[in-house]
C-alpha positions in Angstrom: 113.4 -50.3 10.9 111.7 -47.2 11.5 112.1 -44.7 8.5 110.5 -42.0 10.4 106.9 -40.5 11.0 104.1 -38.6 9.2 100.8 -38.0 10.2 98.5 -34.8 12.0 99.7 -33.2 15.1 97.4 -31.0 17.2 98.1 -27.1 15.6 100.0 -25.3 18.3 100.4 -22.1 15.8 97.5 -22.0 13.6 94.2 -21.9 13.5 92.3 -24.9 16.6 90.4 -26.3 13.5 93.4 -27.0 11.3 95.8 -30.0 12.2 99.3 -29.8 11.3 101.2 -32.2 9.1 104.1 -33.2 10.6 106.6 -35.3 9.3 110.5 -36.6 10.0 112.6 -38.7 8.4 116.3 -40.4 9.3 118.7 -38.6 7.0 119.5 -42.1 5.5 116.1 -41.5 3.6 116.4 -38.6 2.6 115.9 -37.9 -1.2 114.0 -41.1 -1.8 110.4 -39.5 -1.7 109.5 -40.7 1.1 107.8 -37.5 2.7 106.1 -36.5 -0.6 104.6 -39.8 -0.8 103.0 -40.4 2.8 102.3 -36.8 3.2 100.4 -37.2 0.4 98.7 -39.8 1.7 97.8 -37.9 5.1 96.8 -34.9 3.3 94.3 -37.1 0.5 93.0 -39.0 4.6 92.5 -35.3 6.0 90.4 -34.5 3.5 88.4 -37.4 3.6 88.0 -36.8 7.2 86.2 -33.2 6.2 89.2 -31.3 7.0 89.2 -27.6 5.4 92.9 -26.6 5.7 96.0 -27.9 6.9 98.5 -26.3 8.2 102.6 -27.2 8.9 105.3 -25.3 10.3 108.8 -25.5 9.1 112.3 -24.0 9.8 112.8 -21.0 7.3 116.3 -23.2 6.0 114.9 -26.4 5.7 114.7 -26.0 2.0 114.1 -29.5 1.2 111.0 -29.8 3.7 109.6 -26.5 2.0 110.0 -28.3 -1.1 107.5 -30.9 -0.2 105.4 -29.3 1.2 105.2 -26.7 -1.7 104.6 -30.0 -4.0 101.5 -30.9 -1.6 100.4 -27.1 -2.8 101.2 -25.6 0.9 101.3 -21.9 0.9 103.3 -19.5 3.2 101.1 -17.6 4.9 103.6 -14.6 5.9 102.9 -15.3 9.6 106.8 -16.3 11.1 107.9 -17.3 14.5 111.0 -16.2 15.7 114.2 -18.0 16.7 117.5 -16.6 16.8 118.7 -19.5 18.4 117.4 -22.6 15.7 116.4 -20.0 12.6 112.4 -19.2 12.2 109.5 -21.2 11.8 107.1 -20.6 8.8 103.3 -21.1 8.7 102.4 -23.0 5.5 98.6 -23.9 4.6 96.8 -25.8 2.1 93.3 -25.5 1.6 91.7 -29.1 1.0 
């Protein structure tokens, strides 16, 4: 049974040389540490691959994902993608 996904995707909003960390898990698996654990593995692998930075975008209202990214060391760049319908997206960055 699939619980969700976590990995690196092409960065569409930040710097082209930094991939984007993306994760999404089914609601029934929230709060169990899957996002943090899987993301930490991806971040470690990205560092061994030689990336200097990773990016991640998250909706401003998504406090759970913001918490995961904060635990991993991502910081808010101050850049926003405005979206009145779904909520603004924040761009976060991690130096590896």
